[in-house]
All heavy atoms as a GROMACS GRO file, in nm:
protein
  570
    1LYS      N    1  14.935  11.585   1.251
    1LYS     CA    2  14.944  11.725   1.305
    1LYS      C    3  14.796  11.775   1.335
    1LYS      O    4  14.706  11.713   1.281
    1LYS     CB    5  15.007  11.811   1.204
    1LYS     CG    6  15.150  11.783   1.191
    1LYS     CD    7  15.214  11.906   1.122
    1LYS     CE    8  15.359  11.874   1.106
    1LYS     NZ    9  15.441  11.981   1.045
    2ASN      N   10  14.791  11.872   1.420
    2ASN     CA   11  14.666  11.917   1.466
    2ASN      C   12  14.627  12.058   1.416
    2ASN      O   13  14.711  12.128   1.414
    2ASN     CB   14  14.653  11.908   1.621
    2ASN     CG   15  14.683  11.754   1.664
    2ASN    OD1   16  14.616  11.663   1.621
    2ASN    ND2   17  14.780  11.740   1.746
    3MET      N   18  14.505  12.078   1.402
    3MET     CA   19  14.462  12.208   1.368
    3MET      C   20  14.429  12.289   1.490
    3MET      O   21  14.345  12.245   1.562
    3MET     CB   22  14.334  12.206   1.273
    3MET     CG   23  14.305  12.334   1.204
    3MET     SD   24  14.434  12.394   1.100
    3MET     CE   25  14.407  12.308   0.951
    4VAL      N   26  14.503  12.399   1.510
    4VAL     CA   27  14.470  12.494   1.636
    4VAL      C   28  14.447  12.632   1.580
    4VAL      O   29  14.469  12.667   1.474
    4VAL     CB   30  14.598  12.495   1.725
    4VAL    CG1   31  14.635  12.353   1.761
    4VAL    CG2   32  14.717  12.555   1.655
    5LYS      N   33  14.370  12.700   1.667
    5LYS     CA   34  14.340  12.829   1.646
    5LYS      C   35  14.433  12.924   1.736
    5LYS      O   36  14.442  12.900   1.845
    5LYS     CB   37  14.192  12.857   1.676
    5LYS     CG   38  14.154  13.003   1.646
    5LYS     CD   39  14.003  13.030   1.651
    5LYS     CE   40  13.961  13.162   1.601
    5LYS     NZ   41  13.827  13.191   1.622
    6VAL      N   42  14.494  13.026   1.657
    6VAL     CA   43  14.583  13.110   1.735
    6VAL      C   44  14.520  13.246   1.734
    6VAL      O   45  14.480  13.301   1.630
    6VAL     CB   46  14.718  13.118   1.666
    6VAL    CG1   47  14.818  13.200   1.749
    6VAL    CG2   48  14.772  12.974   1.639
    7GLU      N   49  14.504  13.308   1.852
    7GLU     CA   50  14.452  13.435   1.875
    7GLU      C   51  14.558  13.532   1.927
    7GLU      O   52  14.637  13.497   2.016
    7GLU     CB   53  14.318  13.434   1.969
    7GLU     CG   54  14.212  13.346   1.907
    7GLU     CD   55  14.100  13.338   2.003
    7GLU    OE1   56  14.112  13.376   2.123
    7GLU    OE2   57  13.998  13.270   1.965
    8PHE      N   58  14.548  13.647   1.882
    8PHE     CA   59  14.653  13.754   1.914
    8PHE      C   60  14.581  13.861   1.991
    8PHE      O   61  14.493  13.929   1.940
    8PHE     CB   62  14.727  13.807   1.811
    8PHE     CG   63  14.799  13.709   1.720
    8PHE    CD1   64  14.728  13.646   1.611
    8PHE    CD2   65  14.923  13.670   1.753
    8PHE    CE1   66  14.785  13.550   1.543
    8PHE    CE2   67  14.985  13.566   1.674
    8PHE     CZ   68  14.923  13.508   1.575
    9LEU      N   69  14.612  13.874   2.123
    9LEU     CA   70  14.528  13.964   2.205
    9LEU      C   71  14.590  14.102   2.216
    9LEU      O   72  14.710  14.121   2.185
    9LEU     CB   73  14.520  13.897   2.353
    9LEU     CG   74  14.458  13.765   2.358
    9LEU    CD1   75  14.429  13.722   2.500
    9LEU    CD2   76  14.321  13.763   2.270
   10GLY      N   77  14.510  14.198   2.259
   10GLY     CA   78  14.555  14.336   2.291
   10GLY      C   79  14.615  14.399   2.168
   10GLY      O   80  14.559  14.399   2.066
   11PRO      N   81  14.726  14.476   2.189
   11PRO     CA   82  14.776  14.564   2.088
   11PRO      C   83  14.846  14.501   1.971
   11PRO      O   84  14.888  14.562   1.875
   11PRO     CB   85  14.875  14.654   2.165
   11PRO     CG   86  14.924  14.559   2.264
   11PRO     CD   87  14.810  14.476   2.310
   12ILE      N   88  14.853  14.368   1.973
   12ILE     CA   89  14.914  14.292   1.856
   12ILE      C   90  14.844  14.325   1.734
   12ILE      O   91  14.904  14.353   1.632
   12ILE     CB   92  14.930  14.148   1.885
   12ILE    CG1   93  15.002  14.120   2.020
   12ILE    CG2   94  15.010  14.076   1.768
   12ILE    CD1   95  15.012  13.982   2.066
   13GLY      N   96  14.709  14.320   1.740
   13GLY     CA   97  14.634  14.363   1.623
   13GLY      C   98  14.637  14.280   1.502
   13GLY      O   99  14.640  14.328   1.388
   14ILE      N  100  14.653  14.145   1.520
   14ILE     CA  101  14.652  14.057   1.399
   14ILE      C  102  14.540  13.962   1.417
   14ILE      O  103  14.501  13.920   1.521
   14ILE     CB  104  14.782  13.976   1.404
   14ILE    CG1  105  14.907  14.075   1.398
   14ILE    CG2  106  14.788  13.870   1.297
   14ILE    CD1  107  15.038  14.009   1.431
   15ASP      N  108  14.478  13.936   1.302
   15ASP     CA  109  14.360  13.848   1.304
   15ASP      C  110  14.398  13.703   1.342
   15ASP      O  111  14.511  13.658   1.315
   15ASP     CB  112  14.300  13.835   1.158
   15ASP     CG  113  14.237  13.967   1.119
   15ASP    OD1  114  14.198  14.049   1.217
   15ASP    OD2  115  14.223  14.002   1.008
   16ALA      N  116  14.301  13.640   1.409
   16ALA     CA  117  14.330  13.500   1.438
   16ALA      C  118  14.366  13.405   1.323
   16ALA      O  119  14.328  13.438   1.211
   16ALA     CB  120  14.194  13.450   1.504
   17MET      N  121  14.448  13.309   1.336
   17MET     CA  122  14.486  13.218   1.234
   17MET      C  123  14.457  13.072   1.276
   17MET      O  124  14.454  13.036   1.403
   17MET     CB  125  14.646  13.219   1.229
   17MET     CG  126  14.704  13.356   1.205
   17MET     SD  127  14.890  13.330   1.201
   17MET     CE  128  14.932  13.503   1.172
   18GLU      N  129  14.440  12.994   1.178
   18GLU     CA  130  14.422  12.849   1.204
   18GLU      C  131  14.556  12.781   1.143
   18GLU      O  132  14.590  12.805   1.024
   18GLU     CB  133  14.299  12.792   1.138
   18GLU     CG  134  14.167  12.859   1.202
   18GLU     CD  135  14.059  12.755   1.222
   18GLU    OE1  136  14.057  12.646   1.139
   18GLU    OE2  137  13.980  12.771   1.310
   19LEU      N  138  14.621  12.714   1.231
   19LEU     CA  139  14.749  12.650   1.188
   19LEU      C  140  14.746  12.506   1.213
   19LEU      O  141  14.685  12.466   1.314
   19LEU     CB  142  14.862  12.724   1.251
   19LEU     CG  143  14.878  12.870   1.216
   19LEU    CD1  144  14.989  12.929   1.307
   19LEU    CD2  145  14.925  12.901   1.071
   20GLU      N  146  14.825  12.436   1.134
   20GLU     CA  147  14.842  12.287   1.159
   20GLU      C  148  14.985  12.269   1.218
   20GLU      O  149  15.087  12.283   1.155
   20GLU     CB  150  14.838  12.202   1.033
   20GLU     CG  151  14.763  12.082   1.036
   20GLU     CD  152  14.743  12.017   0.900
   20GLU    OE1  153  14.689  12.078   0.810
   20GLU    OE2  154  14.800  11.904   0.892
   21VAL      N  155  14.979  12.225   1.341
   21VAL     CA  156  15.115  12.213   1.416
   21VAL      C  157  15.104  12.099   1.513
   21VAL      O  158  14.995  12.065   1.563
   21VAL     CB  159  15.152  12.342   1.481
   21VAL    CG1  160  15.186  12.451   1.393
   21VAL    CG2  161  15.046  12.388   1.584
   22ALA      N  162  15.222  12.047   1.548
   22ALA     CA  163  15.228  11.941   1.644
   22ALA      C  164  15.245  11.983   1.789
   22ALA      O  165  15.198  11.923   1.880
   22ALA     CB  166  15.335  11.841   1.606
   23ASN      N  167  15.333  12.088   1.807
   23ASN     CA  168  15.361  12.131   1.942
   23ASN      C  169  15.393  12.294   1.943
   23ASN      O  170  15.390  12.354   1.846
   23ASN     CB  171  15.475  12.055   2.002
   23ASN     CG  172  15.599  12.061   1.918
   23ASN    OD1  173  15.624  12.164   1.848
   23ASN    ND2  174  15.678  11.952   1.922
   24LEU      N  175  15.413  12.337   2.065
   24LEU     CA  176  15.446  12.482   2.067
   24LEU      C  177  15.566  12.527   2.001
   24LEU      O  178  15.567  12.639   1.945
   24LEU     CB  179  15.453  12.521   2.218
   24LEU     CG  180  15.323  12.568   2.294
   24LEU    CD1  181  15.365  12.619   2.431
   24LEU    CD2  182  15.247  12.672   2.225
   25LYS      N  183  15.663  12.445   2.003
   25LYS     CA  184  15.791  12.482   1.934
   25LYS      C  185  15.764  12.509   1.789
   25LYS      O  186  15.810  12.604   1.727
   25LYS     CB  187  15.891  12.367   1.961
   25LYS     CG  188  16.027  12.401   1.901
   25LYS     CD  189  16.131  12.296   1.941
   25LYS     CE  190  16.277  12.347   1.904
   25LYS     NZ  191  16.345  12.258   1.828
   26GLU      N  192  15.684  12.419   1.732
   26GLU     CA  193  15.656  12.422   1.582
   26GLU      C  194  15.574  12.546   1.554
   26GLU      O  195  15.601  12.620   1.460
   26GLU     CB  196  15.582  12.307   1.538
   26GLU     CG  197  15.585  12.275   1.387
   26GLU     CD  198  15.522  12.140   1.354
   26GLU    OE1  199  15.556  12.041   1.420
   26GLU    OE2  200  15.442  12.133   1.261
   27LEU      N  201  15.482  12.584   1.645
   27LEU     CA  202  15.400  12.689   1.637
   27LEU      C  203  15.487  12.817   1.640
   27LEU      O  204  15.464  12.906   1.548
   27LEU     CB  205  15.293  12.703   1.750
   27LEU     CG  206  15.208  12.826   1.748
   27LEU    CD1  207  15.114  12.828   1.623
   27LEU    CD2  208  15.136  12.827   1.874
   28LYS      N  209  15.582  12.825   1.727
   28LYS     CA  210  15.666  12.939   1.743
   28LYS      C  211  15.751  12.960   1.619
   28LYS      O  212  15.765  13.073   1.575
   28LYS     CB  213  15.750  12.918   1.861
   28LYS     CG  214  15.768  13.050   1.947
   28LYS     CD  215  15.839  13.034   2.078
   28LYS     CE  216  15.833  13.162   2.152
   28LYS     NZ  217  15.898  13.155   2.282
   29GLU      N  218  15.804  12.853   1.564
   29GLU     CA  219  15.885  12.864   1.440
   29GLU      C  220  15.794  12.919   1.326
   29GLU      O  221  15.841  13.000   1.248
   29GLU     CB  222  15.934  12.730   1.402
   29GLU     CG  223  16.052  12.689   1.498
   29GLU     CD  224  16.088  12.538   1.480
   29GLU    OE1  225  16.027  12.467   1.397
   29GLU    OE2  226  16.170  12.488   1.563
   30ILE      N  227  15.671  12.890   1.317
   30ILE     CA  228  15.585  12.934   1.208
   30ILE      C  229  15.559  13.079   1.231
   30ILE      O  230  15.568  13.162   1.140
   30ILE     CB  231  15.450  12.852   1.198
   30ILE    CG1  232  15.481  12.713   1.156
   30ILE    CG2  233  15.355  12.925   1.106
   30ILE    CD1  234  15.357  12.610   1.164
   31LEU      N  235  15.526  13.109   1.359
   31LEU     CA  236  15.492  13.255   1.380
   31LEU      C  237  15.613  13.344   1.367
   31LEU      O  238  15.597  13.462   1.332
   31LEU     CB  239  15.434  13.262   1.531
   31LEU     CG  240  15.296  13.191   1.547
   31LEU    CD1  241  15.258  13.213   1.691
   31LEU    CD2  242  15.196  13.254   1.450
   32ALA      N  243  15.733  13.292   1.396
   32ALA     CA  244  15.850  13.376   1.384
   32ALA      C  245  15.878  13.415   1.241
   32ALA      O  246  15.949  13.519   1.220
   32ALA     CB  247  15.962  13.300   1.442
   33GLN      N  248  15.819  13.345   1.147
   33GLN     CA  249  15.839  13.388   1.008
   33GLN      C  250  15.751  13.501   0.967
   33GLN      O  251  15.763  13.553   0.854
   33GLN     CB  252  15.814  13.266   0.914
   33GLN     CG  253  15.909  13.144   0.938
   33GLN     CD  254  15.864  13.027   0.875
   33GLN    OE1  255  15.772  13.013   0.792
   33GLN    NE2  256  15.936  12.914   0.905
   34ASN      N  257  15.645  13.542   1.050
   34ASN     CA  258  15.562  13.642   1.019
   34ASN      C  259  15.618  13.768   1.086
   34ASN      O  260  15.619  13.772   1.205
   34ASN     CB  261  15.423  13.612   1.076
   34ASN     CG  262  15.317  13.718   1.048
   34ASN    OD1  263  15.352  13.836   1.055
   34ASN    ND2  264  15.198  13.673   1.022
   35GLU      N  265  15.657  13.869   1.009
   35GLU     CA  266  15.722  13.983   1.057
   35GLU      C  267  15.632  14.053   1.173
   35GLU      O  268  15.697  14.099   1.264
   35GLU     CB  269  15.752  14.075   0.956
   35GLU     CG  270  15.909  14.094   0.912
   35GLU     CD  271  15.930  14.182   0.800
   35GLU    OE1  272  15.899  14.296   0.800
   35GLU    OE2  273  15.979  14.132   0.700
   36GLN      N  274  15.512  14.069   1.141
   36GLN     CA  275  15.428  14.144   1.228
   36GLN      C  276  15.424  14.064   1.364
   36GLN      O  277  15.404  14.128   1.468
   36GLN     CB  278  15.279  14.130   1.176
   36GLN     CG  279  15.231  14.274   1.144
   36GLN     CD  280  15.092  14.266   1.104
   36GLN    OE1  281  15.056  14.183   1.014
   36GLN    NE2  282  15.002  14.353   1.145
   37VAL      N  283  15.426  13.937   1.368
   37VAL     CA  284  15.404  13.857   1.486
   37VAL      C  285  15.549  13.840   1.564
   37VAL      O  286  15.554  13.844   1.685
   37VAL     CB  287  15.358  13.716   1.456
   37VAL    CG1  288  15.354  13.627   1.587
   37VAL    CG2  289  15.224  13.730   1.389
   38SER      N  290  15.651  13.823   1.484
   38SER     CA  291  15.788  13.789   1.540
   38SER      C  292  15.836  13.891   1.644
   38SER      O  293  15.896  13.847   1.744
   38SER     CB  294  15.888  13.767   1.434
   38SER     OG  295  15.912  13.884   1.366
   39LYS      N  296  15.806  14.018   1.628
   39LYS     CA  297  15.843  14.116   1.730
   39LYS      C  298  15.788  14.098   1.853
   39LYS      O  299  15.834  14.146   1.961
   39LYS     CB  300  15.839  14.263   1.663
   39LYS     CG  301  15.695  14.293   1.640
   39LYS     CD  302  15.682  14.438   1.579
   39LYS     CE  303  15.548  14.471   1.539
   39LYS     NZ  304  15.531  14.588   1.457
   40TRP      N  305  15.671  14.044   1.855
   40TRP     CA  306  15.593  14.020   1.980
   40TRP      C  307  15.628  13.892   2.058
   40TRP      O  308  15.616  13.875   2.183
   40TRP     CB  309  15.443  14.007   1.957
   40TRP     CG  310  15.384  14.145   1.910
   40TRP    CD1  311  15.360  14.188   1.797
   40TRP    CD2  312  15.344  14.256   2.002
   40TRP    NE1  313  15.294  14.318   1.795
   40TRP    CE2  314  15.295  14.356   1.919
   40TRP    CE3  315  15.355  14.269   2.148
   40TRP    CZ2  316  15.241  14.472   1.979
   40TRP    CZ3  317  15.308  14.379   2.204
   40TRP    CH2  318  15.253  14.492   2.117
   41LEU      N  319  15.677  13.789   1.985
   41LEU     CA  320  15.700  13.661   2.035
   41LEU      C  321  15.778  13.663   2.156
   41LEU      O  322  15.746  13.586   2.266
   41LEU     CB  323  15.764  13.567   1.933
   41LEU     CG  324  15.661  13.502   1.823
   41LEU    CD1  325  15.739  13.402   1.744
   41LEU    CD2  326  15.541  13.442   1.904
   42GLU      N  327  15.890  13.726   2.169
   42GLU     CA  328  15.981  13.724   2.283
   42GLU      C  329  15.915  13.790   2.402
   42GLU      O  330  15.946  13.751   2.520
   42GLU     CB  331  16.112  13.803   2.249
   42GLU     CG  332  16.200  13.725   2.146
   42GLU     CD  333  16.207  13.582   2.175
   42GLU    OE1  334  16.247  13.546   2.297
   42GLU    OE2  335  16.192  13.501   2.086
   43LEU      N  336  15.821  13.885   2.387
   43LEU     CA  337  15.760  13.950   2.489
   43LEU      C  338  15.633  13.888   2.556
   43LEU      O  339  15.604  13.907   2.660
   43LEU     CB  340  15.715  14.093   2.447
   43LEU     CG  341  15.819  14.179   2.376
   43LEU    CD1  342  15.749  14.305   2.304
   43LEU    CD2  343  15.926  14.231   2.478
   44CYS      N  344  15.579  13.802   2.470
   44CYS     CA  345  15.444  13.747   2.501
   44CYS      C  346  15.441  13.620   2.579
   44CYS      O  347  15.526  13.541   2.558
   44CYS     CB  348  15.367  13.731   2.372
   44CYS     SG  349  15.319  13.884   2.295
   45ALA      N  350  15.345  13.599   2.657
   45ALA     CA  351  15.311  13.472   2.711
   45ALA      C  352  15.220  13.404   2.620
   45ALA      O  353  15.159  13.452   2.537
   45ALA     CB  354  15.242  13.503   2.844
   46VAL      N  355  15.216  13.263   2.638
   46VAL     CA  356  15.135  13.186   2.554
   46VAL      C  357  15.036  13.106   2.638
   46VAL      O  358  15.077  13.050   2.739
   46VAL     CB  359  15.221  13.089   2.468
   46VAL    CG1  360  15.132  12.993   2.386
   46VAL    CG2  361  15.306  13.163   2.374
   47ALA      N  362  14.907  13.109   2.609
   47ALA     CA  363  14.820  13.034   2.676
   47ALA      C  364  14.750  12.926   2.589
   47ALA      O  365  14.724  12.968   2.469
   47ALA     CB  366  14.706  13.123   2.734
   48ILE      N  367  14.730  12.810   2.634
   48ILE     CA  368  14.665  12.704   2.559
   48ILE      C  369  14.536  12.673   2.630
   48ILE      O  370  14.542  12.638   2.750
   48ILE     CB  371  14.748  12.577   2.560
   48ILE    CG1  372  14.889  12.605   2.491
   48ILE    CG2  373  14.682  12.466   2.482
   48ILE    CD1  374  14.984  12.486   2.504
   49ASN      N  375  14.423  12.698   2.568
   49ASN     CA  376  14.287  12.680   2.632
   49ASN      C  377  14.291  12.749   2.771
   49ASN      O  378  14.248  12.692   2.866
   49ASN     CB  379  14.257  12.534   2.653
   49ASN     CG  380  14.260  12.463   2.511
   49ASN    OD1  381  14.227  12.520   2.409
   49ASN    ND2  382  14.309  12.341   2.502
   50ASP      N  383  14.336  12.877   2.764
   50ASP     CA  384  14.334  12.965   2.888
   50ASP      C  385  14.424  12.925   3.001
   50ASP      O  386  14.422  12.966   3.114
   50ASP     CB  387  14.189  12.977   2.939
   50ASP     CG  388  14.094  13.038   2.835
   50ASP    OD1  389  14.137  13.123   2.766
   50ASP    OD2  390  13.981  12.994   2.830
   51GLU      N  391  14.525  12.840   2.966
   51GLU     CA  392  14.623  12.802   3.076
   51GLU      C  393  14.754  12.842   3.020
   51GLU      O  394  14.798  12.810   2.903
   51GLU     CB  395  14.622  12.650   3.110
   51GLU     CG  396  14.506  12.615   3.200
   51GLU     CD  397  14.516  12.478   3.259
   51GLU    OE1  398  14.629  12.428   3.268
   51GLU    OE2  399  14.413  12.413   3.277
   52ILE      N  400  14.837  12.923   3.106
   52ILE     CA  401  14.977  12.960   3.056
   52ILE      C  402  15.059  12.845   3.034
   52ILE      O  403  15.063  12.760   3.121
   52ILE     CB  404  15.031  13.064   3.154
   52ILE    CG1  405  14.938  13.187   3.177
   52ILE    CG2  406  15.159  13.095   3.120
   52ILE    CD1  407  14.939  13.273   3.057
   53ALA      N  408  15.118  12.839   2.916
   53ALA     CA  409  15.223  12.729   2.892
   53ALA      C  410  15.353  12.778   2.895
   53ALA      O  411  15.387  12.883   2.835
   53ALA     CB  412  15.179  12.674   2.740
   54SER      N  413  15.440  12.711   2.961
   54SER     CA  414  15.582  12.758   2.976
   54SER      C  415  15.676  12.655   2.912
   54SER      O  416  15.788  12.693   2.877
   54SER     CB  417  15.622  12.761   3.129
   54SER     OG  418  15.591  12.653   3.194
   55ASP      N  419  15.630  12.538   2.873
   55ASP     CA  420  15.715  12.439   2.812
   55ASP      C  421  15.698  12.448   2.667
   55ASP      O  422  15.599  12.415   2.605
   55ASP     CB  423  15.684  12.295   2.865
   55ASP     CG  424  15.777  12.192   2.804
   55ASP    OD1  425  15.853  12.225   2.721
   55ASP    OD2  426  15.758  12.072   2.850
   56ILE      N  427  15.808  12.468   2.594
   56ILE     CA  428  15.799  12.492   2.449
   56ILE      C  429  15.778  12.361   2.376
   56ILE      O  430  15.724  12.356   2.262
   56ILE     CB  431  15.946  12.544   2.393
   56ILE    CG1  432  15.936  12.589   2.255
   56ILE    CG2  433  16.056  12.440   2.415
   56ILE    CD1  434  15.876  12.723   2.230
   57ASN      N  435  15.794  12.246   2.444
   57ASN     CA  436  15.762  12.117   2.384
   57ASN      C  437  15.625  12.067   2.409
   57ASN      O  438  15.590  11.951   2.384
   57ASN     CB  439  15.866  12.012   2.438
   57ASN     CG  440  16.004  12.050   2.384
   57ASN    OD1  441  16.034  12.065   2.269
   57ASN    ND2  442  16.096  12.055   2.478
   58THR      N  443  15.528  12.151   2.467
   58THR     CA  444  15.398  12.113   2.496
   58THR      C  445  15.326  12.070   2.371
   58THR      O  446  15.338  12.147   2.264
   58THR     CB  447  15.323  12.239   2.563
   58THR    OG1  448  15.388  12.278   2.680
   58THR    CG2  449  15.182  12.198   2.587
   59LYS      N  450  15.271  11.954   2.371
   59LYS     CA  451  15.198  11.898   2.245
   59LYS      C  452  15.074  11.970   2.240
   59LYS      O  453  14.997  12.004   2.338
   59LYS     CB  454  15.168  11.748   2.272
   59LYS     CG  455  15.290  11.658   2.244
   59LYS     CD  456  15.244  11.520   2.227
   59LYS     CE  457  15.364  11.433   2.170
   59LYS     NZ  458  15.491  11.444   2.238
   60LEU      N  459  15.018  12.001   2.114
   60LEU     CA  460  14.898  12.061   2.089
   60LEU      C  461  14.799  11.962   2.037
   60LEU      O  462  14.840  11.872   1.959
   60LEU     CB  463  14.922  12.172   1.987
   60LEU     CG  464  15.011  12.282   2.043
   60LEU    CD1  465  15.034  12.385   1.928
   60LEU    CD2  466  14.955  12.356   2.162
   61ASN      N  467  14.676  11.969   2.082
   61ASN     CA  468  14.572  11.887   2.031
   61ASN      C  469  14.477  11.947   1.929
   61ASN      O  470  14.474  12.072   1.933
   61ASN     CB  471  14.484  11.839   2.151
   61ASN     CG  472  14.575  11.772   2.252
   61ASN    OD1  473  14.644  11.668   2.215
   61ASN    ND2  474  14.575  11.809   2.382
   62ASP      N  475  14.412  11.878   1.856
   62ASP     CA  476  14.321  11.922   1.746
   62ASP      C  477  14.218  12.005   1.816
   62ASP      O  478  14.158  11.973   1.923
   62ASP     CB  479  14.255  11.808   1.674
   62ASP     CG  480  14.224  11.838   1.539
   62ASP    OD1  481  14.313  11.908   1.478
   62ASP    OD2  482  14.115  11.789   1.481
   63GLY      N  483  14.202  12.129   1.768
   63GLY     CA  484  14.101  12.220   1.825
   63GLY      C  485  14.139  12.307   1.948
   63GLY      O  486  14.068  12.380   1.993
   64ASP      N  487  14.268  12.298   1.981
   64ASP     CA  488  14.326  12.377   2.083
   64ASP      C  489  14.320  12.525   2.052
   64ASP      O  490  14.327  12.554   1.932
   64ASP     CB  491  14.472  12.355   2.125
   64ASP     CG  492  14.481  12.225   2.219
   64ASP    OD1  493  14.378  12.186   2.272
   64ASP    OD2  494  14.591  12.177   2.231
   65ARG      N  495  14.294  12.614   2.152
   65ARG     CA  496  14.291  12.759   2.126
   65ARG      C  497  14.419  12.815   2.193
   65ARG      O  498  14.434  12.799   2.308
   65ARG     CB  499  14.161  12.809   2.186
   65ARG     CG  500  14.138  12.958   2.147
   65ARG     CD  501  14.007  12.999   2.203
   65ARG     NE  502  13.994  13.000   2.339
   65ARG     CZ  503  14.016  13.108   2.419
   65ARG    NH1  504  14.040  13.213   2.369
   65ARG    NH2  505  13.997  13.088   2.547
   66ILE      N  506  14.500  12.870   2.108
   66ILE     CA  507  14.625  12.926   2.152
   66ILE      C  508  14.607  13.076   2.168
   66ILE      O  509  14.562  13.144   2.063
   66ILE     CB  510  14.745  12.899   2.067
   66ILE    CG1  511  14.738  12.755   2.017
   66ILE    CG2  512  14.874  12.939   2.128
   66ILE    CD1  513  14.749  12.647   2.116
   67CYS      N  514  14.638  13.143   2.273
   67CYS     CA  515  14.627  13.290   2.282
   67CYS      C  516  14.771  13.340   2.303
   67CYS      O  517  14.852  13.296   2.388
   67CYS     CB  518  14.545  13.332   2.402
   67CYS     SG  519  14.367  13.314   2.371
   68ILE      N  520  14.809  13.438   2.216
   68ILE     CA  521  14.940  13.508   2.236
   68ILE      C  522  14.914  13.632   2.322
   68ILE      O  523  14.829  13.724   2.274
   68ILE     CB  524  14.994  13.538   2.102
   68ILE    CG1  525  15.006  13.419   2.017
   68ILE    CG2  526  15.136  13.602   2.120
   68ILE    CD1  527  15.082  13.308   2.060
   69LEU      N  528  14.958  13.641   2.440
   69LEU     CA  529  14.928  13.736   2.534
   69LEU      C  530  15.034  13.849   2.554
   69LEU      O  531  15.147  13.816   2.603
   69LEU     CB  532  14.896  13.682   2.666
   69LEU     CG  533  14.802  13.562   2.672
   69LEU    CD1  534  14.817  13.484   2.811
   69LEU    CD2  535  14.657  13.610   2.659
   70PRO      N  536  15.017  13.966   2.506
   70PRO     CA  537  15.112  14.073   2.524
   70PRO      C  538  15.136  14.103   2.669
   70PRO      O  539  15.044  14.082   2.752
   70PRO     CB  540  15.074  14.183   2.440
   70PRO     CG  541  14.925  14.165   2.427
   70PRO     CD  542  14.897  14.016   2.437
   71PRO      N  543  15.256  14.157   2.706
   71PRO     CA  544  15.264  14.191   2.847
   71PRO      C  545  15.168  14.306   2.886
   71PRO      O  546  15.142  14.384   2.799
   71PRO     CB  547  15.413  14.257   2.849
   71PRO     CG  548  15.466  14.256   2.715
   71PRO     CD  549  15.366  14.188   2.623
   72VAL      N  550  15.121  14.300   3.008
   72VAL     CA  551  15.021  14.394   3.052
   72VAL      C  552  15.090  14.522   3.096
   72VAL      O  553  15.191  14.510   3.174
   72VAL     CB  554  14.934  14.335   3.159
   72VAL    CG1  555  14.843  14.440   3.209
   72VAL    CG2  556  14.859  14.218   3.110
   73CYS      N  557  15.046  14.641   3.051
   73CYS     CA  558  15.115  14.765   3.095
   73CYS      C  559  15.031  14.817   3.209
   73CYS      O  560  14.917  14.809   3.218
   73CYS     CB  561  15.125  14.862   2.980
   73CYS     SG  562  15.220  14.799   2.843
   74GLY      N  563  15.100  14.887   3.293
   74GLY     CA  564  15.031  14.952   3.405
   74GLY      C  565  14.999  14.858   3.514
   74GLY      O  566  15.038  14.742   3.510
   75GLY      N  567  14.911  14.901   3.609
   75GLY     CA  568  14.884  14.808   3.715
   75GLY      C  569  14.750  14.844   3.760
   75GLY      O  570  14.710  14.807   3.858
   0.00000   0.00000   0.00000
């Protein structure tokens, strides 16, 4: 498994975490167990090293930076 850094942007207001995960699906399962995070998961986009990831089975590499991006309000 790989150590990745997870950052929560905008109003989520949670400190960055370092987690050991194999892919996005596993990451989502871990984050879903955190009450503060789980309510955001359905709304948020996920970026891996600044690229939006849409496939839940995307493999994660050691040192990847994952950003949880809340929906942008306004325009």
